N, C-alpha and C positions, 0 to 999 in steps of 0.2 A: 597603705604600703605593705608589700609582702616581705616577710623576713624569714630567714632560715633558722633552723634550730637543730639540736642534737638529741637523740634518745636519752643521753645522759642528763639532760635538763628537765625531762618529763617525769612527773611523779610516778613512782612504782606503787601499784595497788596490790596488796597481798589479799587475794580472794579466798584462799584456803591454804592449808599447809603444803599443797602440791601445785598451786597455780598462782602465778603473778602476771600482771598486765600493765603495760604502758599504752596510753592511747592519746590521740589528738583528733579533734573534730573541726571541720569547717562548716559552712552553711549547709552543705548538701551531703557530706560523707564523713565516715569515721575510719581511721586507720589505727590498728592495734598491733602491738608486738607482745605476744603471749608466750610465757615460759611454762611448760607443763612437765612435772617430774614423772618418771616412769610410773605407770599405774594410775595417774590422774584420770578422773572421769568428769566429763561435762555431761550432765544429765540431758535426756531428751527434751527438746524445746523447739520452737520455731519463732520466726520474727518476720516482720514486714520487709526488712532489708534484704536485698540480694547480697550474697556473701562470696567474696573471692578469697580463698585460702592458699597461701604459699608456704611450704615447709622449708625452712632455712636449714634446720638440722634436726636429726631424729626421725621419728616415725609416728604417725597418728592413724588410728582406725576410725573411720566415719561410719556410723550405723544409721541406715535409712529404713523406712518401712518395707522397701522392696529389695534390700540387700546391703552389702557392706563394701567399702573401698578403703584400701590401705595406701596412704601416701607417704613417701620417703623424701629425704632431702632433695630439693630441686624440682619437686613435683607440685602441681597445683590443681585446684578444682573450683568450679563455680556451683554454688548452692542457690537455686532460685528462691524467690520470696515465698514465705509461708510453707516451706517444706520441712516437716519435722525431722530432726536428726540428733544424734548423740555422738560423743567422741571419747576415745580411750587412747591415752599416750602409751605406745608400745615400748618406748624408751624415752629418756630425757629429750625434750623437743622444744625447739623455738619455731613458732609459726607467726607469719604476718597475715593479718586478716583485714580486708577492706570491705566496708559496708556502705551501701547506698540504697535508700536514704540513710542518714546518720543514725546511730544507735541512741535514741533519746533515753531508753531505759538505762543504758550504761552511764550516760552523762548525768542522769539524776540519781545514779547508784541504786536503781530499783531492779537489779538483776539478781534477786535472791536465789533463783534456780542455780546460778553459777556459784554464788558465795556459800550457800548452805549445802549443796549437794556434791561439791567437788571433792570433798575429803572422804567420800565413800569408796575410794579406790581400794 
């Protein structure tokens, strides 16, 4: 049976002093609501999952090998599988990220790049 839920009922993970995350995963995908304080850095990384990012509020700078993109509230982007990228919060930001296939590293809490590097802002 399929049941609804609320973000309020999902565990908040404090990944660093500047980044928190709530996520839910199904059999094939992961959806995450990420809060980044101004200056937060997500270090360069890549993953098998295709990533869809929507900025709900604030602004993020995405850094790729071939350039940068700044996304503001209401804007979105798709990051293909295995494309290296980093992120910097230009202001306090709420982002919604959808990943397919699901983020097994996040589910197993094996995302040390995010947990250990995020406070270098």
